[in-house]
C-alpha positions as CSV (number, residue, x, y, z in Angstrom):
1,X,61.8,113.5,31.6
2,X,60.4,114.5,28.3
3,X,62.4,113.8,25.2
4,X,61.5,115.2,21.8
5,X,63.1,115.2,18.4
6,X,61.7,117.3,15.6
7,X,63.1,117.6,12.0
8,X,62.8,120.0,9.1
9,X,64.4,120.4,5.7
10,X,65.2,124.0,4.8
11,X,66.0,125.1,1.3
12,X,69.1,127.0,2.3
13,X,72.8,126.1,2.7
14,X,74.0,124.8,6.1
15,X,76.0,128.0,6.8
16,X,73.0,130.2,6.4
17,X,70.9,128.0,8.7
18,X,73.7,127.9,11.3
19,X,74.0,131.7,11.2
20,X,70.2,132.0,11.9
21,X,70.0,129.5,14.7
22,X,73.2,130.5,16.4
23,X,72.1,134.2,16.7
24,X,70.6,133.7,20.2
25,X,69.9,137.4,20.8
26,X,67.6,137.3,17.7
27,X,65.8,134.2,19.0
28,X,62.8,136.3,20.3
29,X,62.0,137.3,16.8
30,X,61.1,133.7,15.8
31,X,60.4,132.1,19.2
32,X,57.9,134.6,20.6
33,X,57.8,133.1,24.1
34,X,61.2,134.6,24.6
35,X,60.9,138.3,25.5
36,X,64.7,138.8,25.7
37,X,68.0,136.9,25.4
38,X,71.1,138.9,26.3
39,X,74.7,137.6,26.3
40,X,76.2,137.9,29.8
41,X,79.7,136.6,29.2
42,X,82.2,138.6,27.2
43,X,83.7,137.5,23.9
44,X,82.5,135.4,21.0
45,X,79.8,132.9,21.5
46,X,81.0,129.3,22.2
47,X,80.8,126.6,24.8
48,X,80.3,128.2,28.2
49,X,78.7,131.4,26.9
50,X,75.8,132.4,29.1
51,X,72.7,134.4,28.1
52,X,70.2,135.9,30.5
53,X,66.6,135.3,29.3
54,X,63.1,136.4,30.0
55,X,60.4,134.1,28.8
56,X,56.6,134.1,28.8
57,X,55.1,131.1,30.6
58,X,51.4,130.3,31.2
59,X,51.2,132.1,34.5
60,X,53.5,135.1,33.9
61,X,57.2,135.4,33.2
62,X,60.2,133.3,33.9
63,X,63.8,134.6,34.1
64,X,66.9,132.6,34.1
65,X,70.1,131.7,32.2
66,X,70.9,129.7,29.2
67,X,74.4,128.3,28.7
68,X,75.9,127.0,25.4
69,X,77.0,123.4,26.0
70,X,78.0,122.5,22.5
71,X,79.4,124.6,19.7
72,X,80.6,123.0,16.5
73,X,80.0,125.5,13.6
74,X,78.2,125.0,11.3
75,X,77.1,121.5,12.4
76,X,75.8,121.4,15.9
77,X,75.0,123.6,18.9
78,X,73.6,122.7,22.3
79,X,72.3,124.6,25.3
80,X,70.9,124.1,28.8
81,X,68.7,126.5,30.8
82,X,67.8,127.1,34.4
83,X,66.2,127.7,36.9
84,X,62.7,126.6,36.7
85,X,60.3,123.8,37.2
86,X,61.4,122.6,33.7
87,X,65.1,122.2,33.1
88,X,65.7,121.9,29.3
89,X,68.8,120.6,27.5
90,X,68.6,120.9,23.8
91,X,70.6,120.8,20.6
92,X,70.2,121.6,17.0
93,X,72.1,119.5,14.4
94,X,72.6,120.7,10.8
95,X,73.5,118.5,7.8
96,X,73.2,119.2,4.1
97,X,74.7,120.5,1.0
98,X,74.9,123.8,-0.9
99,X,71.1,123.9,-1.4
100,X,69.4,122.3,1.6
101,X,69.9,121.7,5.3
102,X,68.3,119.0,7.4
103,X,67.7,120.3,10.9
104,X,67.3,118.0,13.9
105,X,65.9,119.7,17.0
106,X,66.5,117.6,20.1
107,X,65.1,118.4,23.6
108,X,65.4,116.7,26.9
109,X,63.2,118.5,29.5
110,X,63.5,117.4,33.1
111,X,60.3,118.2,35.0
112,X,60.6,119.2,38.7
113,X,58.1,118.5,41.5
114,X,54.4,118.2,40.7
115,X,54.9,119.1,37.0
116,X,55.9,115.4,36.5
117,X,52.2,114.6,36.8
118,X,51.5,116.7,33.7
119,X,54.2,115.1,31.6
120,X,51.8,113.9,28.8
121,X,50.2,117.4,28.5
122,X,53.6,119.2,28.6
123,X,55.1,116.8,26.0
124,X,52.3,117.7,23.6
125,X,52.7,121.4,24.4
126,X,56.5,121.3,23.9
127,X,56.1,119.5,20.6
128,X,53.6,122.0,19.3
129,X,55.8,124.9,20.4
130,X,58.9,123.4,18.9
131,X,57.1,122.7,15.6
132,X,55.9,126.3,15.4
133,X,59.4,127.6,16.1
134,X,60.9,125.3,13.4
135,X,58.2,126.3,10.9
136,X,58.9,130.0,11.5
137,X,62.6,129.4,11.1
138,X,62.0,127.6,7.8
139,X,59.6,130.4,6.6
140,X,62.1,133.2,7.5
141,X,65.2,131.4,6.0
142,X,63.5,130.4,2.8
143,X,61.9,133.9,2.4
144,X,65.4,135.4,2.8
145,X,66.7,133.3,-0.1
146,X,63.8,134.3,-2.3
147,X,64.3,138.1,-1.6
148,X,65.7,140.0,-4.6
149,X,69.4,140.6,-4.4
150,X,70.5,144.2,-4.3
151,X,73.2,145.2,-6.8
């Protein structure tokens, strides 16, 4: 099992950060390993909502499903994904005030089969990937707040 916890502070209110992170179908725009996330269950997103995904992996493409396991707007959301040699469970927690949001990105990744042997390498890779994703989220959210307002 690989466990990671990454943190960032974003100069945007909690609701704006929640809106960004909870838009799963837009995730490929800031997490480029994802080629597609499409909601499969009808209705509003919440616990039990399932998304079908396509994701680039080192030796091709992986397809599977991601399910929302926690949904507490605008404070916390969680997910799990399958199938695969890596079974991730993750969450994002948002705390803050009118001006800034502290984001905690938590990941538990269960490695299957021979992948367990590569745990140290994969831990480093997952940490680098997660950091890139959070840095891109910060960049996009803070750029959106700096954009001139239309009147």
